[in-house]
KOLGU-4560 file (N, C-alpha, C; in nm, 3 decimals, padded with zeros to 5 digits):
<recs>
<n_xx: -03.640 n_yy: 00.656 n_zz: 00.415 ca_xx: -03.528 ca_yy: 00.612 ca_zz: 00.334 c_xx: -03.509 c_yy: 00.462 c_zz: 00.355 mol: A seq: 1 type: MET>
<n_xx: -03.484 n_yy: 00.390 n_zz: 00.249 ca_xx: -03.470 ca_yy: 00.245 ca_zz: 00.262 c_xx: -03.323 c_yy: 00.209 c_zz: 00.275 mol: A seq: 2 type: SER>
<n_xx: -03.296 n_yy: 00.100 n_zz: 00.343 ca_xx: -03.158 ca_yy: 00.055 ca_zz: 00.360 c_xx: -03.114 c_yy: -00.019 c_zz: 00.234 mol: A seq: 3 type: SER>
<n_xx: -02.983 n_yy: -00.029 n_zz: 00.209 ca_xx: -02.935 ca_yy: -00.101 ca_zz: 00.091 c_xx: -02.981 c_yy: -00.247 c_zz: 00.089 mol: A seq: 4 type: PRO>
<n_xx: -02.999 n_yy: -00.309 n_zz: 00.204 ca_xx: -03.043 ca_yy: -00.448 ca_zz: 00.207 c_xx: -03.182 c_yy: -00.464 c_zz: 00.146 mol: A seq: 5 type: ARG>
<n_xx: -03.271 n_yy: -00.367 n_zz: 00.173 ca_xx: -03.406 ca_yy: -00.379 ca_zz: 00.119 c_xx: -03.408 c_yy: -00.352 c_zz: -00.031 mol: A seq: 6 type: SER>
<n_xx: -03.314 n_yy: -00.269 n_zz: -00.081 ca_xx: -03.307 ca_yy: -00.244 ca_zz: -00.224 c_xx: -03.259 c_yy: -00.368 c_zz: -00.299 mol: A seq: 7 type: GLU>
<n_xx: -03.167 n_yy: -00.442 n_zz: -00.238 ca_xx: -03.109 ca_yy: -00.561 ca_zz: -00.300 c_xx: -03.126 c_yy: -00.679 c_zz: -00.205 mol: A seq: 8 type: TYR>
<n_xx: -03.241 n_yy: -00.747 n_zz: -00.211 ca_xx: -03.266 ca_yy: -00.856 ca_zz: -00.116 c_xx: -03.163 c_yy: -00.968 c_zz: -00.119 mol: A seq: 9 type: PRO>
<n_xx: -03.102 n_yy: -00.995 n_zz: -00.233 ca_xx: -03.002 ca_yy: -01.102 ca_zz: -00.241 c_xx: -02.863 c_yy: -01.054 c_zz: -00.207 mol: A seq: 10 type: GLY>
<n_xx: -02.847 n_yy: -00.926 n_zz: -00.180 ca_xx: -02.716 ca_yy: -00.868 ca_zz: -00.153 c_xx: -02.683 c_yy: -00.766 c_zz: -00.260 mol: A seq: 11 type: GLY>
<n_xx: -02.582 n_yy: -00.687 n_zz: -00.238 ca_xx: -02.541 ca_yy: -00.586 ca_zz: -00.335 c_xx: -02.497 c_yy: -00.657 c_zz: -00.464 mol: A seq: 12 type: GLU>
<n_xx: -02.538 n_yy: -00.606 n_zz: -00.581 ca_xx: -02.506 ca_yy: -00.674 ca_zz: -00.706 c_xx: -02.357 c_yy: -00.703 c_zz: -00.724 mol: A seq: 13 type: PRO>
<n_xx: -02.271 n_yy: -00.610 n_zz: -00.686 ca_xx: -02.128 ca_yy: -00.632 ca_zz: -00.703 c_xx: -02.080 c_yy: -00.750 c_zz: -00.618 mol: A seq: 14 type: ALA>
<n_xx: -02.125 n_yy: -00.756 n_zz: -00.492 ca_xx: -02.078 ca_yy: -00.867 ca_zz: -00.409 c_xx: -02.140 c_yy: -00.999 c_zz: -00.452 mol: A seq: 15 type: SER>
<n_xx: -02.262 n_yy: -00.996 n_zz: -00.504 ca_xx: -02.324 ca_yy: -01.119 ca_zz: -00.555 c_xx: -02.244 c_yy: -01.171 c_zz: -00.674 mol: A seq: 16 type: VAL>
<n_xx: -02.203 n_yy: -01.079 n_zz: -00.762 ca_xx: -02.124 ca_yy: -01.119 ca_zz: -00.880 c_xx: -01.987 c_yy: -01.170 c_zz: -00.839 mol: A seq: 17 type: GLU>
<n_xx: -01.922 n_yy: -01.105 n_zz: -00.744 ca_xx: -01.792 ca_yy: -01.152 ca_zz: -00.697 c_xx: -01.803 c_yy: -01.290 c_zz: -00.633 mol: A seq: 18 type: LEU>
<n_xx: -01.909 n_yy: -01.313 n_zz: -00.560 ca_xx: -01.931 ca_yy: -01.445 ca_zz: -00.500 c_xx: -01.951 c_yy: -01.550 c_zz: -00.608 mol: A seq: 19 type: GLU>
<n_xx: -02.025 n_yy: -01.515 n_zz: -00.713 ca_xx: -02.046 ca_yy: -01.610 ca_zz: -00.824 c_xx: -01.913 c_yy: -01.642 c_zz: -00.890 mol: A seq: 20 type: ARG>
<n_xx: -01.829 n_yy: -01.541 n_zz: -00.908 ca_xx: -01.699 ca_yy: -01.563 ca_zz: -00.971 c_xx: -01.610 c_yy: -01.652 c_zz: -00.885 mol: A seq: 21 type: CYS>
<n_xx: -01.615 n_yy: -01.635 n_zz: -00.753 ca_xx: -01.539 ca_yy: -01.725 ca_zz: -00.665 c_xx: -01.590 c_yy: -01.867 c_zz: -00.677 mol: A seq: 22 type: ARG>
<n_xx: -01.721 n_yy: -01.882 n_zz: -00.692 ca_xx: -01.781 ca_yy: -02.015 ca_zz: -00.698 c_xx: -01.744 c_yy: -02.090 c_zz: -00.826 mol: A seq: 23 type: ALA>
<n_xx: -01.725 n_yy: -02.019 n_zz: -00.938 ca_xx: -01.694 ca_yy: -02.089 ca_zz: -01.064 c_xx: -01.547 c_yy: -02.125 c_zz: -01.077 mol: A seq: 24 type: VAL>
<n_xx: -01.463 n_yy: -02.074 n_zz: -00.987 ca_xx: -01.322 ca_yy: -02.112 ca_zz: -00.985 c_xx: -01.243 c_yy: -02.057 c_zz: -01.102 mol: A seq: 25 type: GLY>
<n_xx: -01.159 n_yy: -02.140 n_zz: -01.161 ca_xx: -01.070 ca_yy: -02.098 ca_zz: -01.269 c_xx: -01.145 c_yy: -02.055 c_zz: -01.394 mol: A seq: 26 type: MET>
<n_xx: -01.266 n_yy: -02.098 n_zz: -01.412 ca_xx: -01.345 ca_yy: -02.059 ca_zz: -01.529 c_xx: -01.375 c_yy: -01.909 c_zz: -01.526 mol: A seq: 27 type: ALA>
<n_xx: -01.365 n_yy: -01.848 n_zz: -01.409 ca_xx: -01.393 ca_yy: -01.705 ca_zz: -01.395 c_xx: -01.292 c_yy: -01.620 c_zz: -01.472 mol: A seq: 28 type: ALA>
<n_xx: -01.173 n_yy: -01.674 n_zz: -01.494 ca_xx: -01.070 ca_yy: -01.599 ca_zz: -01.567 c_xx: -01.118 c_yy: -01.564 c_zz: -01.707 mol: A seq: 29 type: ILE>
<n_xx: -01.189 n_yy: -01.654 n_zz: -01.771 ca_xx: -01.238 ca_yy: -01.632 ca_zz: -01.907 c_xx: -01.375 c_yy: -01.563 c_zz: -01.909 mol: A seq: 30 type: ALA>
<n_xx: -01.436 n_yy: -01.546 n_zz: -01.794 ca_xx: -01.571 ca_yy: -01.487 ca_zz: -01.786 c_xx: -01.562 c_yy: -01.334 c_zz: -01.788 mol: A seq: 31 type: ASP>
<n_xx: -01.620 n_yy: -01.272 n_zz: -01.892 ca_xx: -01.615 ca_yy: -01.128 ca_zz: -01.907 c_xx: -01.680 c_yy: -01.056 c_zz: -01.789 mol: A seq: 32 type: GLU>
<n_xx: -01.791 n_yy: -01.107 n_zz: -01.740 ca_xx: -01.861 ca_yy: -01.044 ca_zz: -01.627 c_xx: -01.773 c_yy: -01.046 c_zz: -01.501 mol: A seq: 33 type: ALA>
<n_xx: -01.698 n_yy: -01.153 n_zz: -01.482 ca_xx: -01.608 ca_yy: -01.161 ca_zz: -01.366 c_xx: -01.494 c_yy: -01.060 c_zz: -01.380 mol: A seq: 34 type: CYS>
<n_xx: -01.439 n_yy: -01.049 n_zz: -01.499 ca_xx: -01.331 ca_yy: -00.953 ca_zz: -01.519 c_xx: -01.379 c_yy: -00.811 c_zz: -01.492 mol: A seq: 35 type: ARG>
<n_xx: -01.501 n_yy: -00.779 n_zz: -01.536 ca_xx: -01.557 ca_yy: -00.646 ca_zz: -01.511 c_xx: -01.581 c_yy: -00.626 c_zz: -01.361 mol: A seq: 36 type: LYS>
<n_xx: -01.632 n_yy: -00.727 n_zz: -01.294 ca_xx: -01.658 ca_yy: -00.716 ca_zz: -01.150 c_xx: -01.527 c_yy: -00.697 c_zz: -01.073 mol: A seq: 37 type: ALA>
<n_xx: -01.423 n_yy: -00.768 n_zz: -01.112 ca_xx: -01.293 ca_yy: -00.753 ca_zz: -01.046 c_xx: -01.236 c_yy: -00.614 c_zz: -01.069 mol: A seq: 38 type: TRP>
<n_xx: -01.247 n_yy: -00.564 n_zz: -01.193 ca_xx: -01.196 ca_yy: -00.430 ca_zz: -01.225 c_xx: -01.270 c_yy: -00.325 c_zz: -01.142 mol: A seq: 39 type: ALA>
<n_xx: -01.401 n_yy: -00.336 n_zz: -01.134 ca_xx: -01.479 ca_yy: -00.241 ca_zz: -01.055 c_xx: -01.443 c_yy: -00.250 c_zz: -00.907 mol: A seq: 40 type: GLU>
<n_xx: -01.423 n_yy: -00.371 n_zz: -00.859 ca_xx: -01.386 ca_yy: -00.390 ca_zz: -00.719 c_xx: -01.250 c_yy: -00.325 c_zz: -00.690 mol: A seq: 41 type: ASN>
<n_xx: -01.154 n_yy: -00.341 n_zz: -00.782 ca_xx: -01.024 ca_yy: -00.277 ca_zz: -00.764 c_xx: -01.038 c_yy: -00.125 c_zz: -00.763 mol: A seq: 42 type: ARG>
<n_xx: -01.117 n_yy: -00.072 n_zz: -00.858 ca_xx: -01.138 ca_yy: 00.074 ca_zz: -00.862 c_xx: -01.199 c_yy: 00.123 c_zz: -00.732 mol: A seq: 43 type: ARG>
<n_xx: -01.294 n_yy: 00.049 n_zz: -00.682 ca_xx: -01.364 ca_yy: 00.090 ca_zz: -00.561 c_xx: -01.270 c_yy: 00.096 c_zz: -00.440 mol: A seq: 44 type: ARG>
<n_xx: -01.181 n_yy: -00.001 n_zz: -00.428 ca_xx: -01.094 ca_yy: -00.006 ca_zz: -00.312 c_xx: -00.963 c_yy: 00.069 c_zz: -00.329 mol: A seq: 45 type: PHE>
<n_xx: -00.917 n_yy: 00.085 n_zz: -00.451 ca_xx: -00.789 ca_yy: 00.151 ca_zz: -00.472 c_xx: -00.803 c_yy: 00.298 c_zz: -00.507 mol: A seq: 46 type: LEU>
<n_xx: -00.924 n_yy: 00.345 n_zz: -00.528 ca_xx: -00.946 ca_yy: 00.486 ca_zz: -00.560 c_xx: -00.913 c_yy: 00.570 c_zz: -00.436 mol: A seq: 47 type: ARG>
<n_xx: -00.835 n_yy: 00.677 n_zz: -00.453 ca_xx: -00.805 ca_yy: 00.761 ca_zz: -00.337 c_xx: -00.931 c_yy: 00.831 c_zz: -00.288 mol: A seq: 48 type: PRO>
<n_xx: -00.940 n_yy: 00.852 n_zz: -00.158 ca_xx: -01.057 ca_yy: 00.915 ca_zz: -00.100 c_xx: -01.063 c_yy: 01.064 c_zz: -00.135 mol: A seq: 49 type: SER>
<n_xx: -00.948 n_yy: 01.122 n_zz: -00.167 ca_xx: -00.945 ca_yy: 01.262 ca_zz: -00.210 c_xx: -00.847 c_yy: 01.271 c_zz: -00.327 mol: A seq: 50 type: ARG>
<n_xx: -00.865 n_yy: 01.371 n_zz: -00.412 ca_xx: -00.773 ca_yy: 01.384 ca_zz: -00.526 c_xx: -00.629 c_yy: 01.399 c_zz: -00.478 mol: A seq: 51 type: PRO>
<n_xx: -00.540 n_yy: 01.333 n_zz: -00.546 ca_xx: -00.400 ca_yy: 01.335 ca_zz: -00.509 c_xx: -00.324 c_yy: 01.418 c_zz: -00.612 mol: A seq: 52 type: VAL>
<n_xx: -00.254 n_yy: 01.520 n_zz: -00.565 ca_xx: -00.172 ca_yy: 01.601 ca_zz: -00.655 c_xx: -00.040 c_yy: 01.529 c_zz: -00.678 mol: A seq: 53 type: ALA>
<n_xx: 00.015 n_yy: 01.541 n_zz: -00.797 ca_xx: 00.145 ca_yy: 01.478 ca_zz: -00.821 c_xx: 00.250 c_yy: 01.538 c_zz: -00.728 mol: A seq: 54 type: PRO>
<n_xx: 00.341 n_yy: 01.455 n_zz: -00.682 ca_xx: 00.444 ca_yy: 01.499 ca_zz: -00.588 c_xx: 00.545 c_yy: 01.588 c_zz: -00.660 mol: A seq: 55 type: TYR>
<n_xx: 00.574 n_yy: 01.699 n_zz: -00.601 ca_xx: 00.677 ca_yy: 01.787 ca_zz: -00.652 c_xx: 00.767 c_yy: 01.825 c_zz: -00.535 mol: A seq: 56 type: ALA>
<n_xx: 00.893 n_yy: 01.793 n_zz: -00.546 ca_xx: 00.987 ca_yy: 01.825 ca_zz: -00.440 c_xx: 01.006 c_yy: 01.976 c_zz: -00.433 mol: A seq: 57 type: ALA>
<n_xx: 01.017 n_yy: 02.030 n_zz: -00.314 ca_xx: 01.040 ca_yy: 02.174 ca_zz: -00.303 c_xx: 01.177 c_yy: 02.209 c_zz: -00.360 mol: A seq: 58 type: PRO>
<n_xx: 01.189 n_yy: 02.325 n_zz: -00.419 ca_xx: 01.319 ca_yy: 02.363 ca_zz: -00.476 c_xx: 01.423 c_yy: 02.375 c_zz: -00.364 mol: A seq: 59 type: PRO>
<n_xx: 01.543 n_yy: 02.333 n_zz: -00.392 ca_xx: 01.651 ca_yy: 02.337 ca_zz: -00.293 c_xx: 01.751 c_yy: 02.443 c_zz: -00.336 mol: A seq: 60 type: ILE>
<n_xx: 01.768 n_yy: 02.541 n_zz: -00.252 ca_xx: 01.867 ca_yy: 02.645 ca_zz: -00.279 c_xx: 02.001 c_yy: 02.598 c_zz: -00.225 mol: A seq: 61 type: GLU>
<n_xx: 02.104 n_yy: 02.603 n_zz: -00.309 ca_xx: 02.237 ca_yy: 02.561 ca_zz: -00.264 c_xx: 02.303 c_yy: 02.673 c_zz: -00.186 mol: A seq: 62 type: LYS>
<n_xx: 02.365 n_yy: 02.635 n_zz: -00.077 ca_xx: 02.438 ca_yy: 02.730 ca_zz: 00.006 c_xx: 02.576 c_yy: 02.748 c_zz: -00.056 mol: A seq: 63 type: ASP>
<n_xx: 02.594 n_yy: 02.855 n_zz: -00.131 ca_xx: 02.719 ca_yy: 02.878 ca_zz: -00.202 c_xx: 02.835 c_yy: 02.908 c_zz: -00.106 mol: A seq: 64 type: GLN>
<n_xx: 02.806 n_yy: 02.953 n_zz: 00.014 ca_xx: 02.913 ca_yy: 02.988 ca_zz: 00.107 c_xx: 02.990 c_yy: 02.865 c_zz: 00.155 mol: A seq: 65 type: SER>
<n_xx: 02.933 n_yy: 02.748 n_zz: 00.143 ca_xx: 03.000 ca_yy: 02.626 ca_zz: 00.190 c_xx: 03.086 c_yy: 02.561 c_zz: 00.082 mol: A seq: 66 type: ARG>
<n_xx: 03.078 n_yy: 02.607 n_zz: -00.041 ca_xx: 03.154 ca_yy: 02.547 ca_zz: -00.150 c_xx: 03.298 c_yy: 02.597 c_zz: -00.150 mol: A seq: 67 type: LEU>
<n_xx: 03.393 n_yy: 02.510 n_zz: -00.183 ca_xx: 03.533 ca_yy: 02.547 ca_zz: -00.192 c_xx: 03.556 c_yy: 02.624 c_zz: -00.322 mol: A seq: 68 type: GLN>
<n_xx: 03.647 n_yy: 02.720 n_zz: -00.320 ca_xx: 03.675 ca_yy: 02.791 ca_zz: -00.445 c_xx: 03.741 c_yy: 02.695 c_zz: -00.544 mol: A seq: 69 type: PRO>
<n_xx: 03.714 n_yy: 02.715 n_zz: -00.671 ca_xx: 03.769 ca_yy: 02.630 ca_zz: -00.776 c_xx: 03.914 c_yy: 02.671 c_zz: -00.802 mol: A seq: 70 type: LEU>
<n_xx: 04.006 n_yy: 02.575 n_zz: -00.788 ca_xx: 04.148 ca_yy: 02.601 ca_zz: -00.814 c_xx: 04.198 c_yy: 02.500 c_zz: -00.914 mol: A seq: 71 type: THR>
<n_xx: 04.287 n_yy: 02.542 n_zz: -01.003 ca_xx: 04.341 ca_yy: 02.446 ca_zz: -01.101 c_xx: 04.427 c_yy: 02.342 c_zz: -01.031 mol: A seq: 72 type: PRO>
<n_xx: 04.431 n_yy: 02.222 n_zz: -01.086 ca_xx: 04.508 ca_yy: 02.113 ca_zz: -01.024 c_xx: 04.657 c_yy: 02.125 c_zz: -01.052 mol: A seq: 73 type: SER>
<n_xx: 04.694 n_yy: 02.196 n_zz: -01.159 ca_xx: 04.836 ca_yy: 02.219 ca_zz: -01.189 c_xx: 04.857 c_yy: 02.369 c_zz: -01.202 mol: A seq: 74 type: THR>
<n_xx: 04.969 n_yy: 02.416 n_zz: -01.160 ca_xx: 04.997 ca_yy: 02.560 ca_zz: -01.174 c_xx: 04.994 c_yy: 02.601 c_zz: -01.320 mol: A seq: 75 type: PRO>
<n_xx: 04.953 n_yy: 02.723 n_zz: -01.347 ca_xx: 04.939 ca_yy: 02.771 ca_zz: -01.485 c_xx: 05.072 c_yy: 02.786 c_zz: -01.555 mol: A seq: 76 type: ALA>
<n_xx: 05.183 n_yy: 02.813 n_zz: -01.481 ca_xx: 05.313 ca_yy: 02.834 ca_zz: -01.547 c_xx: 05.383 c_yy: 02.703 c_zz: -01.580 mol: A seq: 77 type: ASP>
<n_xx: 05.330 n_yy: 02.589 n_zz: -01.535 ca_xx: 05.391 ca_yy: 02.460 ca_zz: -01.563 c_xx: 05.335 c_yy: 02.406 c_zz: -01.693 mol: A seq: 78 type: THR>
<n_xx: 05.423 n_yy: 02.355 n_zz: -01.779 ca_xx: 05.378 ca_yy: 02.297 ca_zz: -01.905 c_xx: 05.359 c_yy: 02.148 c_zz: -01.887 mol: A seq: 79 type: GLN>
<n_xx: 05.261 n_yy: 02.093 n_zz: -01.961 ca_xx: 05.235 ca_yy: 01.949 ca_zz: -01.958 c_xx: 05.336 c_yy: 01.883 c_zz: -02.050 mol: A seq: 80 type: ASP>
<n_xx: 05.423 n_yy: 01.798 n_zz: -01.995 ca_xx: 05.528 ca_yy: 01.734 ca_zz: -02.074 c_xx: 05.486 c_yy: 01.598 c_zz: -02.125 mol: A seq: 81 type: THR>
<n_xx: 05.364 n_yy: 01.555 n_zz: -02.090 ca_xx: 05.318 ca_yy: 01.425 ca_zz: -02.137 c_xx: 05.286 c_yy: 01.431 c_zz: -02.285 mol: A seq: 82 type: ARG>
<n_xx: 05.306 n_yy: 01.324 n_zz: -02.353 ca_xx: 05.277 ca_yy: 01.315 ca_zz: -02.495 c_xx: 05.131 c_yy: 01.277 c_zz: -02.514 mol: A seq: 83 type: SER>
<n_xx: 05.071 n_yy: 01.329 n_zz: -02.619 ca_xx: 04.931 ca_yy: 01.296 ca_zz: -02.651 c_xx: 04.921 c_yy: 01.172 c_zz: -02.739 mol: A seq: 84 type: ASN>
<n_xx: 05.029 n_yy: 01.103 n_zz: -02.765 ca_xx: 05.025 ca_yy: 00.983 ca_zz: -02.848 c_xx: 05.019 c_yy: 00.859 c_zz: -02.762 mol: A seq: 85 type: THR>
<n_xx: 04.967 n_yy: 00.754 n_zz: -02.817 ca_xx: 04.952 ca_yy: 00.627 ca_zz: -02.746 c_xx: 05.052 c_yy: 00.529 c_zz: -02.806 mol: A seq: 86 type: VAL>
<n_xx: 05.123 n_yy: 00.461 n_zz: -02.720 ca_xx: 05.222 ca_yy: 00.363 ca_zz: -02.766 c_xx: 05.152 c_yy: 00.240 c_zz: -02.819 mol: A seq: 87 type: ALA>
<n_xx: 05.205 n_yy: 00.179 n_zz: -02.925 ca_xx: 05.142 ca_yy: 00.057 ca_zz: -02.981 c_xx: 05.157 c_yy: -00.062 c_zz: -02.892 mol: A seq: 88 type: PRO>
</recs>
C-alpha cells in the first residue's frame, strides 16, 4: 500500500490549492477554484464524525398534586358594581 505522500508528490491537492489561494491574497475572493476549495475544507472539518439526530426534549409530565385548586377571585354571590363604560 502506498502512502498519501507518494500518491501526491507535491502534497494533497486540497492543501496545495488552499496554499495557492493564501498566496494570491485578496484576489482569491473572486477565484472560483478558491471558493470551492474553501467550501470543501469547511465541509471536511465541520462535518460531524457520526450522524446527529435532531434534539428532542423528553416529554415532561406535570405533577398535578402540587398545583393549587382554582378559586374565583370574587365570591359568586357578589355583583360587580363597576360600570362597563369609559369616561371621556
